[in-house]
N, C-alpha and C positions, 0 to 999 in steps of 0.2 A: 246814806240818808237819802238823797235824790233818787236812788235805785229804789228804795222801799215805798216812797211817796208815789213815784210813777207807777209802780205795780199795783199799789193800792187803788189808785184811780183806774188802772186798767181791769182790775178785778171788778170794781164797781160797774163799769160799762158793760162788761160781759153779763153780769147779773140782770142789768137793765134789759139786755138784748134777750136773755133767755126767758125772761118774765114777760115781755112785752107781748101784745096780742099778736098771733101768728098770722092773721088773715086781713091785715089793715087795706090791702088792695081791694077787697070786695067793696068797701065803703066807697072807694074812688070809682068803681064801676057805676055806682047810683048818680053820681054827681060830679061833673067835671072838676069841680074845685073841693070835691071832699077830701082829697089827699093833702090839703093845705091845712096849716095849723089854726087859720081862722076861716076856713072853709069859703064860703061865698061872700064875706064880709056883708052879711045882711041882706044879699041880694045886689049889692052894688057892682060887684064884679060882673055879673050877667048883663046888668044894664050898660055898663061901660063897653062890654064885648060887643052887645048889640049896635052899639054906635060905631064900633070900629076901633075900640081902645082896649088892648090887653095888657093888664098891669102884673108885673112879677116883682116881688121883694124877698130876697133871700140872703141870709146871713150865716156866714160860716165863722167858727171859732177853732183855732188849732192850738194845743198845748203839747209841748215837746220837752223831753228830758234827755240830756245827752248822757248815757250811761256809762260810756267809756271812750277812751281816744279823743281825737278832734284837738281842739285849740283850748276850750276852756270848759269845764263841767258846768251843769247847772240846768235850769229851768228856762224856757222862752215860750212866747205865745205870739200867735198873729190872729188877726181878724179881718173879715172882709163883708161889705154890704154892697149888693146889687139891687139897683132900682131901675127896671126896664119899663118902657112904655112901647109896645109893638102896635103901630098904626095902620089899619086896613084903609087904604086908599079909596078903595070902592064904596065902602060904608060911609066914610067921612066926606068925600068930595067928589064920588061918582066917576072915579078914574080906574077903569077895570085894570087888573094885573099890576097895581101899584101897592107897595107897602113901604114904611119907614121905621127907623128906629131911634129913640132917644134913651141914652143909657147912662146912668149916673153910678159912680164908683167911689167907695170910701174904704181906705185901708189904714190899719194901725197894726202895732207889733213891736217886738224886741228883737226879732229876727233870729231864728234857730241858727242859720248858716254862719252868723258871725262867732258862734262857738265850735262849728264844725270845720268850716274853711273849705267847703267842698267847690269843684269847679261848676258842677252842674246845678247846685243848689240842693235844697232839702224840701221846701215847701213851695208849692205853686201859687199861694197868696202872699208870699213874702216880698217886700218892696224895700227900696233904699230910703225913701222918705214918706212917712206918714201923711196923707192928704186926702181930701175930697175932690173929685174932678167930674166934668162931662167926659165920659170915656169913648162914646159912640154917638154919632149923629149922622145918619145916612138916609138916602132915598133910592128905592130900587124900583125899577120898571120892568115888567115882563111882557114879551111879545110871542105871537105864534103858539098860543096854547101852552105858554110857560116854557118853551123850548129853550127860549133865549131871554136873557135878562141883563140889564145894566144897572150898575150900583154906583153911587157918586156920594162921597161924604168921608166924614172922620170914621175909620174902620178898623177893626181888629183883624189884621191878616190871619191869624190863627183860628178864627172862627170859621174859616172855609178852606184855607190852604193847610197841608201838612197834618190834617185832622183825621184821627182814628178814633171812632166812637167806642170802641173796646178798651181803650186806654183811659176813658175820661175820669175814672174815679180814682185813679192812681194820684197820690199827693206829690211824689217826686216830679219836679217839673220836665225833666228830660222826656218823660213818657208822653207829654203834650208837644213839646217842640224840640227838634233835634238840636244838640248843643252846637254843632258846627255851624248853625244858622242863628242860634239865639245869641251867640257871641259877637255878631257882626254889627257893623255901622258905628256911628259916632254916639249913638244913644240908644243902641239896639234896634232890631227891626219893629215894624208897627205891630207889635204884640203887647200883653200885658207887662207892665203897667202904663205904657205910653203908646198912644196911636196916633197916626198922620193922616192927611187927607189922601184919599184913593179914588181910582177909577177902575171898575173891574167889570169884565164881561164873562158871562157863563153861558155856554152852548151845550145842549143835551141832544146829541143826534138820535138817541134811543132813550127809552125809560132808564137803562142800566148803565148808560156811559156819558161822560160829560169831558169838556175840556174848558178850563178856566185860564185867564190871564189877567194880570192888574199891573198898574204902576201906582206906588206909593211915594210920598215925599220922603226923600233919604233920611231925614232926621226927625223922627217923632218927638213932640213936645220941644222942651228947651232945656239942654243939660244943664244950664247955668241957673235955671229957675225950676226946679223939680216940683214945686207945689203947685196944685191947680192945672187948669188946662191951658196949653199954649199952642196956637197954630201959627208957626212962624215960617217964613220963607226967605230964608238968609241965602246970600251968596255962597255957592259952595255946598248947599246941602245936597244937590244932585237928586237922584231918583233911584228906587228900588224897584226892579222888574221881576216878576215871578209869573210862573205858568205851570199848569198842572194837567195831566190827562188821567182819567180814572174810569174803573169799571166796578159796579156795584151789583153783583148778582143778589137776588132775594135769598133770605133765609126763612126757615121754618117759623111760622107764627111772628114774623117781624112786625115790630111795633114802630115807634117814632125813631129809633135808633137804627144805625147801619152796620151790623156785625160783619158782613161779608164786603170787603172792600181791596181793590189793588190799584195802586195809583203810583205814577212817576212824576217828578217836577224838576225845575231848574229855577235858578235865581241869579240875578246879577246886579251891582250897583253902577250907576253911571259914574260916580265920583271914583277916585282912586286913593288908595290908602298907603300908609307907610310900610315898606317891607320890613320884616322883623330884623333882618341881618344886612343885607345888601345896600351899600351907600355909593353914593357918586363921587367924583374927584374932589368935591368940596366937604366930603364927610356928612352931606345929608342923606337920609334914607331915600332910595328909590321907590317912586309911587307904582303900586300895582293894583290891578282890579281884584275886587273881592267878589267870589263867585262860586257857584256849587250846584250840586244836583242831589236828589233824594229819592227813596221809594219807600212805600209803606203798604203792608197788606194786614189783613186779619179774616179769620174764617172760623165759622162755628161748625165744628165738626161733629158734633155731639148734641141732640136734642130730643127728649123724651117729654112728650106733651102731657101724658098722664100723670107722670111723677112731678112735673114742673122742673126739670133739670136740663141744663145745658153747659157745655164746654166750648170753649173758643180759644185760638191762639193767635198771636200777633207777632208782627216783625216789622221793624222800621230802621233804615239806615241813610246816612248820608256822607258826602265828601265835600270838603272845602278846598279853597286854593293852596293852603298850606303855606301861604308866604306872608299874609297879613294879620293872622290870628293864632291863638294858642291851639285849638282842636282842628286837627286836619280831617279825621274821620270818626264817625260814631255810629253805634248801633243800639238797639234796645229789642228784647224779645220777651216773651212771656206767656201765661195762662189766665184765664178769666172763666170762672164758673158760677153759676146761679143755682140756688135751690138744694145745695148739698148738705146743709146743715140740719140735721133732724127737727121738725116742728117749725123750722124758719123757711118757708117758700120763697120769701123775697130776699133772703141773705145772699150776699155777692162775695166771693172769695178771688183775691187777685195775687198773683206771684209774677214778678218782673225782674229783669236784669238790665243793666245799661252799662256801657263802655265809652269813655271819650279818650281819644288817643292824641298825645301831643305830636306836633309836627317837628320835623328834624330842625327847622329853623328857629322853633321857639326853645326848644332844648339848647341849641347853640347860643340863643341869646340869654338865657337865665343861668346857664350852667347846670348845676346839680338839679336834677328833676326825674321823677320816675316817668316811665313811658306813658302811662295811663291811669286814669281813675275810672273806678267801676263801682257799682252798687247793686244792692238787692233790696227789694221792697216787698213786703208781705202784709196784705191788709185784709180785714172783714168789715163789710158794710151792710147795715141793717136798719130798718125803722123801728123805733120804739114807740111811736105814737103818730098820729096824723100829721105829716108836714115835719117831723123831726127824725133824723138818722144820726147814728152814732158809727163812727169808723176808727177802731183800734188799728194802729199802724206800726209797724217796725221796720227800720231801714239800717243796713249795714254798709259802710263806705269804705273801699278799700283805696288806700292812697289818696287821703282828702287833699285836694289842691295839687296833686302830684309832688307834694313836697316830701322828700324822704324824712325830715325831721317830725313830720306829723304822724302820729299812729292811727291806724285804722278805728274808725268810729262807729259806736253802735247807738242809734237814737231811736226812743221810743215816744209814740205820740197818739193823740187822740183828736179826732175832728167831730165836731158837732155841726150838723147843718140843719137850717131851720128854713122851711120855706113857708112864708107868712100867706 
């Protein structure tokens, strides 16, 4: 029954995509805000932007059905509301090179991964606790014609570090944040859905190169009070240090996104964490440093301007310490193409694969466990109306949770994204 309901919803979505106007982007060319559901809000958006305030209101709703395997069959949903105020410091206060962000976030949902039991997760808007919060609050000052910038405030690390624009529309979380890093810390690193105070420096020696470094409070939010926003400095929080060096050669007809990117990075916590296996003479876990390195790359290897088609490939990988957390190495790879569906010039297809590998110490600690969990995701994303996109999505999870007792899972979903 669940399968038939899910496929009916998928069929309806495909019909909507097939019958939607084929060239919505042409309207957006006439007006900066024409691509939004409510366009210019009667001119209010332009007036705010002229004063230095750019407003974004975006809502995502995901519906999932576990078709087979996993822990418990059935249907789940998640939703996510972003409310952002981007502030231009020069227009507002006369401070050249200054900008700021005020970002509110609201999440609800029943959590599809509770049915699947995946190590990596299923949905990048799934949260453990439904709540409304102030998500980001920072100020950035640029110097030397924007070659150097300094940012201070409540900040999402993954908005700048470990970012690959080509993977932005995958729903599986590990395509945005490597699993060996996402699992770290006492409450995760400073990424969705919990952020911490940070100081970040970014220097661009050339237009195509950059080097970034940042320090974050080691424990974002408050693990004991998950609702709302908490900026706490408890003893033992420590700090998370991260640095990244990157190269972004231009791509043909490149817009706001960066399809070509090659980067390497490293991270470490100042605090130490319990070793999964090794203990001292009193039987207490030895404390070890949590640290790791990562690489990411993407390249648009085919582009046909006349036909409006392109294809790119991506790869990302990382390695952790192997002593303090479950995953010791991870990788993801795949392809993303635009304009390949007839009459759908803005349609995007994505196919990706991930694998999270268990460390020797984790297997020793838990006993029976598969060596790795892997996943495959296939999606198609397209606009059905100004500001509204639909994204049918299917994922297949091999060895969910690396638990030998859990069968491979097939989960079918649909994302609706509304930009107001």
